VMD Tcl script that draws the C-alpha trace (Angstrom):
set ca {
  {101.59 82.19 83.46}
  {99.02 80.44 85.87}
  {100.39 82.25 89.05}
  {98.92 81.26 93.11}
  {99.06 83.90 95.39}
  {98.96 82.75 98.91}
  {98.09 84.68 102.06}
  {96.71 84.23 105.62}
  {94.04 86.69 104.71}
  {91.42 87.58 101.87}
  {90.27 90.43 102.99}
  {91.27 94.07 103.22}
  {92.93 93.31 106.39}
  {95.84 95.43 106.07}
  {98.55 96.84 103.57}
  {99.59 93.57 102.46}
  {96.08 92.38 101.51}
  {95.61 95.91 99.79}
  {98.82 95.15 97.75}
  {97.78 91.53 97.07}
  {94.45 92.88 95.53}
  {96.00 95.14 93.37}
  {98.52 93.00 92.13}
  {96.02 90.17 91.60}
  {93.93 92.28 89.47}
  {96.94 94.04 87.62}
  {98.05 90.65 86.61}
  {94.94 89.39 85.19}
  {94.48 92.57 83.24}
  {98.06 91.66 82.10}
  {96.66 88.23 80.75}
  {97.98 85.92 83.60}
  {95.75 83.34 84.81}
  {95.63 84.19 88.72}
  {94.67 82.18 91.42}
  {94.57 82.53 95.07}
  {94.96 80.47 98.74}
  {94.10 81.97 101.97}
  {91.86 81.56 105.06}
  {88.14 81.51 105.24}
  {86.02 84.57 106.48}
  {82.72 86.74 105.65}
  {84.76 89.74 104.88}
  {86.71 87.89 102.05}
  {86.66 89.66 98.55}
  {85.22 87.07 95.90}
  {87.18 84.34 94.22}
  {86.64 81.40 92.03}
  {89.32 79.48 94.72}
  {86.86 80.15 98.06}
  {86.64 76.18 98.24}
  {89.94 75.50 99.00}
  {90.21 78.07 101.72}
  {90.79 76.82 105.28}
  {89.72 77.72 108.72}
  {90.64 80.59 109.75}
  {91.43 80.81 114.04}
  {91.14 84.09 116.27}
  {94.59 83.58 117.76}
  {94.16 87.17 119.70}
  {91.54 85.06 121.99}
  {91.07 82.18 124.42}
  {88.27 79.77 123.34}
  {88.35 76.61 125.52}
  {91.42 74.15 126.34}
  {90.18 71.94 123.39}
  {90.12 74.60 120.56}
  {92.97 76.21 121.98}
  {95.09 73.16 121.70}
  {94.08 72.70 118.41}
  {94.80 76.21 117.45}
  {98.59 76.03 118.78}
  {99.15 72.91 116.84}
  {97.87 74.79 113.64}
  {100.00 77.58 114.73}
  {103.33 75.62 114.35}
  {101.94 72.90 111.71}
  {98.15 73.46 110.00}
  {97.31 69.79 108.63}
  {94.32 71.71 107.05}
  {96.11 74.05 105.21}
  {98.41 71.40 103.88}
  {95.74 69.13 102.83}
  {93.71 71.52 101.13}
  {96.94 73.48 99.63}
  {97.99 69.99 97.97}
  {94.58 69.47 96.46}
  {94.61 73.09 94.63}
  {98.33 72.45 93.54}
  {97.39 68.82 92.20}
  {94.18 70.61 90.36}
  {95.53 73.82 89.01}
  {99.36 73.17 88.42}
  {100.53 76.82 88.99}
  {103.77 77.66 87.02}
  {104.53 79.98 90.08}
  {103.49 80.15 93.78}
  {103.80 83.69 95.32}
  {103.68 83.64 99.14}
  {102.80 86.46 101.01}
  {102.36 86.33 104.80}
  {101.39 82.68 105.82}
  {102.72 82.29 109.16}
  {100.40 81.43 112.21}
  {97.32 80.88 110.26}
  {98.29 78.66 107.39}
  {101.67 77.66 108.73}
  {105.35 76.20 107.10}
  {103.21 73.16 106.09}
  {102.69 74.96 103.00}
  {106.22 74.69 102.02}
  {106.30 71.11 102.03}
  {103.89 70.97 99.41}
  {105.58 73.49 97.37}
  {108.95 71.61 97.64}
  {106.94 67.98 96.88}
  {106.05 69.78 93.29}
  {109.29 71.48 92.79}
  {107.06 74.50 92.10}
  {109.19 77.86 91.42}
  {108.33 79.90 94.85}
  {108.84 83.65 95.58}
  {107.65 85.57 98.64}
  {107.17 88.81 99.02}
  {108.25 90.18 102.42}
  {105.54 92.44 104.06}
  {107.05 92.10 107.67}
  {110.23 90.76 109.42}
  {108.68 87.23 110.32}
  {111.34 85.66 108.31}
  {113.62 86.77 111.09}
  {111.68 87.94 114.23}
  {109.79 85.58 116.02}
  {106.60 88.68 116.40}
  {107.26 89.97 112.89}
  {107.74 93.47 113.99}
  {111.02 93.99 115.43}
  {109.39 96.11 117.87}
  {108.76 95.58 121.84}
  {108.81 97.98 124.78}
  {108.51 101.10 122.67}
  {111.34 100.80 120.48}
  {112.82 98.75 117.97}
  {114.17 95.41 119.19}
  {117.02 92.88 117.75}
  {117.80 90.73 120.44}
  {116.89 87.60 118.74}
  {120.09 88.17 116.25}
  {121.75 85.14 115.90}
  {118.92 82.47 116.46}
  {118.32 83.83 120.01}
  {114.70 83.33 119.63}
  {114.01 82.82 123.58}
  {114.44 86.55 124.08}
  {110.70 86.50 122.67}
  {109.56 84.78 125.63}
  {111.98 86.55 128.44}
  {110.08 89.81 126.82}
  {106.76 88.77 126.24}
  {106.96 89.82 122.75}
  {103.28 88.13 121.32}
  {101.85 89.38 124.42}
  {102.51 86.63 126.92}
  {103.92 83.81 128.19}
  {102.35 80.92 126.32}
  {101.99 82.80 122.60}
  {105.44 84.08 122.98}
  {106.94 80.25 123.87}
  {104.77 79.12 121.05}
  {106.21 81.75 118.38}
  {109.47 81.33 119.69}
  {109.44 77.29 119.48}
  {108.17 77.64 115.74}
  {110.86 80.00 115.06}
  {113.54 77.35 116.10}
  {111.67 74.82 113.95}
  {111.44 76.89 111.16}
  {115.28 77.81 111.11}
  {116.55 74.22 112.23}
  {114.90 72.48 108.91}
  {115.41 76.16 106.80}
  {111.70 75.38 105.89}
  {111.33 78.99 103.76}
  {115.18 78.75 102.49}
  {114.39 75.83 100.84}
  {111.50 76.19 99.35}
  {111.17 79.95 97.92}
  {113.72 80.50 95.19}
  {113.74 84.58 96.01}
  {112.40 86.46 98.74}
  {111.12 89.85 97.00}
  {112.13 92.99 99.42}
  {110.28 95.80 99.19}
  {113.22 98.16 100.15}
  {116.64 98.13 100.39}
  {116.53 98.38 104.07}
  {114.31 95.40 104.47}
  {116.83 93.66 101.91}
  {119.71 94.69 103.98}
  {118.35 93.91 107.15}
  {117.71 89.93 106.44}
  {121.04 90.10 104.98}
  {122.41 90.89 108.28}
  {120.50 88.66 109.91}
  {122.03 85.35 108.14}
  {119.60 84.78 105.10}
  {121.52 84.12 101.94}
  {122.18 87.42 99.93}
  {121.61 85.67 96.65}
  {118.10 84.80 97.59}
  {117.21 88.66 98.35}
  {116.11 90.66 95.49}
  {114.89 94.47 95.83}
  {111.73 95.45 93.85}
  {110.08 98.69 95.05}
  {106.31 98.83 96.28}
  {104.22 100.32 93.84}
  {101.40 103.09 93.94}
  {98.88 103.95 91.74}
  {99.72 107.21 89.65}
  {97.44 109.86 90.05}
  {96.73 112.06 86.80}
  {94.43 114.73 88.27}
  {95.66 116.60 91.45}
  {93.53 117.96 93.66}
  {92.59 121.63 93.12}
  {92.74 122.17 96.93}
  {95.98 120.90 96.99}
  {98.26 122.12 100.17}
  {95.22 124.17 101.40}
  {93.80 122.04 104.32}
  {95.12 120.51 107.60}
  {97.59 118.14 108.62}
  {97.13 114.53 107.93}
  {97.83 110.89 110.42}
  {96.66 107.68 108.37}
  {97.44 104.34 110.30}
  {96.68 102.33 113.01}
  {96.11 104.02 116.72}
  {98.70 101.60 118.36}
  {101.95 102.56 120.23}
  {104.49 101.58 117.31}
  {102.81 103.96 114.63}
  {103.70 106.81 117.35}
  {100.13 108.54 117.30}
  {100.39 109.46 121.05}
  {103.82 111.21 120.21}
  {102.17 112.83 117.29}
  {99.22 114.27 119.37}
  {101.65 115.34 122.23}
  {103.91 117.41 119.27}
  {101.10 119.09 117.36}
  {99.39 120.35 120.40}
  {102.79 122.21 121.10}
  {103.57 123.53 117.76}
  {103.15 126.84 116.39}
  {100.25 126.08 113.98}
  {96.42 127.02 113.83}
  {95.92 124.32 111.28}
  {94.18 121.36 112.54}
  {95.76 117.44 112.64}
  {92.99 114.89 111.10}
  {93.63 111.59 112.78}
  {92.74 108.74 110.26}
  {92.44 104.93 111.57}
  {91.35 102.75 114.45}
  {93.31 100.57 117.07}
  {94.09 99.78 120.48}
  {95.04 103.22 121.53}
  {91.72 104.70 120.38}
  {90.31 105.75 123.96}
  {93.59 106.65 125.32}
  {94.35 109.02 122.60}
  {90.75 110.47 122.71}
  {91.30 111.18 126.18}
  {94.57 112.61 125.65}
  {93.05 115.44 123.45}
  {89.69 115.78 125.66}
  {92.17 116.66 128.82}
  {94.19 119.19 126.77}
  {91.09 121.13 125.96}
  {92.48 122.00 122.46}
  {90.07 121.64 119.17}
  {92.96 121.23 116.90}
  {93.03 117.32 116.80}
  {90.13 115.80 115.25}
  {89.34 112.03 114.84}
  {87.80 111.04 111.81}
  {87.92 107.01 112.29}
  {88.37 104.26 109.71}
  {87.55 105.97 106.17}
  {87.65 104.26 102.96}
  {90.49 104.66 100.39}
  {88.62 107.41 98.34}
  {87.35 109.47 101.65}
  {91.56 109.03 102.78}
  {92.54 110.27 99.40}
  {90.35 113.03 99.20}
  {92.02 114.36 102.85}
  {95.58 113.20 101.83}
  {95.17 115.03 98.52}
  {94.22 118.69 100.22}
  {97.04 118.26 103.21}
  {99.70 120.35 103.96}
  {101.66 117.41 104.90}
  {101.09 113.75 105.89}
  {102.67 112.75 109.27}
  {103.90 109.28 109.92}
  {106.06 109.33 113.16}
  {106.60 105.59 113.23}
  {108.58 104.28 116.00}
  {109.31 100.68 114.33}
  {110.93 99.82 111.38}
  {108.39 100.54 108.26}
  {109.46 98.58 105.41}
  {108.04 100.42 102.52}
  {104.86 102.50 103.79}
  {101.78 102.56 101.43}
  {100.50 105.73 103.16}
  {103.85 107.62 102.01}
  {103.56 106.30 98.90}
  {99.79 107.10 98.40}
  {100.55 110.77 99.79}
  {103.78 111.39 97.82}
  {101.53 110.13 94.37}
  {98.93 112.66 95.25}
  {101.61 115.81 95.48}
  {101.57 116.05 99.25}
  {104.84 116.32 101.60}
  {105.68 113.87 104.17}
  {106.97 114.35 107.49}
  {107.93 110.71 108.75}
  {110.45 109.20 111.07}
  {114.18 108.67 109.93}
  {113.74 104.91 110.29}
  {113.67 101.79 108.65}
  {112.61 102.14 105.04}
  {111.33 105.49 105.21}
  {114.55 107.36 104.31}
  {114.04 105.42 100.77}
  {110.86 107.50 99.90}
  {111.19 111.00 102.67}
  {113.99 112.83 101.11}
  {114.75 115.51 104.14}
  {114.12 119.00 102.68}
  {113.37 117.79 99.03}
  {109.49 115.92 99.64}
  {109.38 116.55 103.38}
  {110.91 116.31 106.59}
  {112.69 113.52 108.52}
  {112.37 113.39 112.16}
  {114.21 111.39 115.05}
  {111.98 108.62 115.91}
  {110.20 108.92 119.21}
  {111.56 112.72 119.76}
  {108.71 115.18 120.26}
  {111.11 118.21 119.56}
  {112.18 116.97 116.59}
  {108.35 116.84 115.48}
  {107.65 119.87 116.61}
  {110.52 121.52 114.86}
  {109.68 119.59 111.74}
  {105.80 120.81 111.61}
  {106.93 124.37 112.58}
  {109.01 124.35 109.68}
  {106.38 123.30 107.37}
  {104.40 126.28 108.74}
  {106.74 128.66 107.24}
  {106.70 127.69 103.99}
  {104.63 129.52 101.52}
  {101.96 127.31 99.59}
  {104.46 127.43 96.39}
  {107.11 126.46 98.47}
  {104.72 123.17 99.81}
  {103.91 122.28 96.25}
  {107.13 122.13 95.16}
  {107.88 119.70 97.88}
  {104.88 117.88 96.83}
  {105.83 117.47 93.04}
  {108.99 116.14 94.54}
  {107.36 113.42 95.88}
  {105.57 112.64 93.14}
  {108.42 112.74 90.54}
  {110.18 109.89 92.70}
  {106.66 107.53 92.67}
  {106.61 108.28 89.15}
  {110.27 107.20 88.52}
  {110.40 104.15 90.83}
  {106.96 103.22 92.07}
  {104.36 102.64 89.19}
  {102.80 99.44 88.64}
  {104.23 98.86 85.42}
  {107.83 99.17 86.66}
  {106.70 96.59 89.43}
  {104.90 94.33 87.16}
  {108.04 93.98 84.49}
  {110.13 93.64 87.80}
  {108.08 90.67 88.75}
  {108.02 89.19 85.28}
  {111.84 89.00 85.40}
  {111.54 87.56 88.66}
  {109.55 84.90 87.88}
  {111.07 84.45 84.51}
  {114.45 83.91 85.47}
  {113.22 80.50 87.34}
}
mol new
graphics top color blue
foreach p $ca { graphics top sphere $p radius 0.5 }
foreach p [lrange $ca 0 end-1] q [lrange $ca 1 end] { graphics top cylinder $p $q radius 0.2 }
display resetview
C-alpha cells in the first residue's frame, strides 16, 4: 500500500510528530511505501519527499505588514501548499492519505486536492481543532466549551489565541471551514485515540459514523529497570499553565515526602516556576530541562510515580503510556482521556484537576505504600499497555480502517 502522511511539522516538535515518525517507520517495516508532506525546517528529519515541502511561517511573531498579511492569507488558504500537494499527489498517486495536524501552516486548501482526486482520506485527531479555534478547549486556566454550537465568536471575545487579530483570524477560519464542511467532506474517517475524543467530537456535532476509536500505541519494554520504584517523583511535559506544573510544585512542597520532584521539560512558565522554587527555599524540586527520550525513560523507569496534573482535556497522553510501559505508577488528573489510562487505586491515582489538596493526598498515599505495592501498581499499568496499546494492535487497526474504504 502507498500511504501519504500529512502534518504541518516534520521535526520532533511534539507528541503528534513523535507518533507520526514512529508510525512511518513501523509502516515501512511492514512493507508499505510511505511518503510525507509537510513544511520546510532545518530541524526536519530526513525524507525523500522534502522537495514537495512548503514554507513554514512563524505565526507567533510579527514580521512586518507585508509578510504578516501573507501569513494571514495562508492561515486560511495556503496556495503554495495546495499547488505542491497537487504535484505530489499527481506524481505519487497514493492509495491512502493520512492527515494529522494541517491547520494554520498547511490549511484546508489540501482538502480540495484530496476531493479532486477522490483519494480515501483518514485523519488522526491529535487535538480538538476539528471543533475548537484554539485546538485545546482551554482558556483562562480551565477547560472551555463556549464555542459549542458554532459560537466561534467566543474565541475573539476571550482572546483564545493570544490577542484580538489572531483570535479573529482563527474564528473566521472556523466559520468558513464549518460552513463548507471542508473536513467532513474530504475525510473518510476521523481516528480518535481516546473514547473521550470520540464522544466529545460527537457531542459537538461531528457525524458519529465518521468517528472511530483506535488507542494510541507505545513501544513495549522487554527489560524493566532493576532500579524500578527506587527513585523520585517525575513530571514530564511542557512548562505551561494548561499542564499544571505550578500546582504540582505547590502541592509537592507541602507533601509528606523526603523524595524529590524532577521536572523534565521546557516552556513559557520556566522562569516563573524556577522563581517559585527559589522563594520556597526548598531543595525538593529539581529542574532537568529538556532531555532526549532515552534519558527521560531512564528517569521515569526509576520513579516512584509519574505525576501529570494537567488542567486541560488530555486526549491520550504519550507520557502516561510510556510510564506505564516502563512499569511506573501514575498520579494524574481525572480529566479528558486520562481515566482511560490511569485507573484509580489500580495503576496509580486520579486527582481532582487544579486541586492542590487532592494532589497532596495522592502523593502522601503513594508514600505510605511499600516498594512492593508500588511495583504491583506499575505491573498493572504495564499489563493494560500490553493488552490495548501495542504497535502490533495499532497497525492492524489502521490497516482495517484503511482497507474498509
